Each structure stands twice: as C-alpha cells, then as structure tokens.
C-alpha positions, 0 to 999 in steps of 0.5 A: 498127922503127928505120927507123919511129923515124927517119922519125917523128923526121925528121916529127914531124907524122905523130906528132901524126897517129898519136897522134889516130888520124888515121893507122896505121902500116901493118904495125904491130901495135896492141903495136908502134905503141904502144911507139912513139907512147910513147917519143915522149911527152915523160912517158917519153922524154928528150932526155938520155938515150942509146940502145944 
C-alpha cells in the first residue's frame, strides 16, 4: 500500500480520478481505497505532519 500512496503522490491527477470514481485501485479493498483517498484529503492531512 505504501508504494501505491507514493505513486499517487507523484501523480495527483490520479487522485482526482479516484475521488470522481472514474478510476479504481485494482487489488485494494473498498476500505483500503477509502483510507488512501482520505490520506489525500486536505482537511485530514497536513504537509507539516511527519509520517513514521
């Protein structure tokens, strides 16, 4: 899942497509996909946070 998040960070247009339900993440459950999209939500995630 980490690799998917890194890929989406490098390709933010894909995040938009996923949020608009015009694309999907094959091999990810609905819960995993929601968690990934939530991590890109500006209200939830801040650039100042440090992830370990």
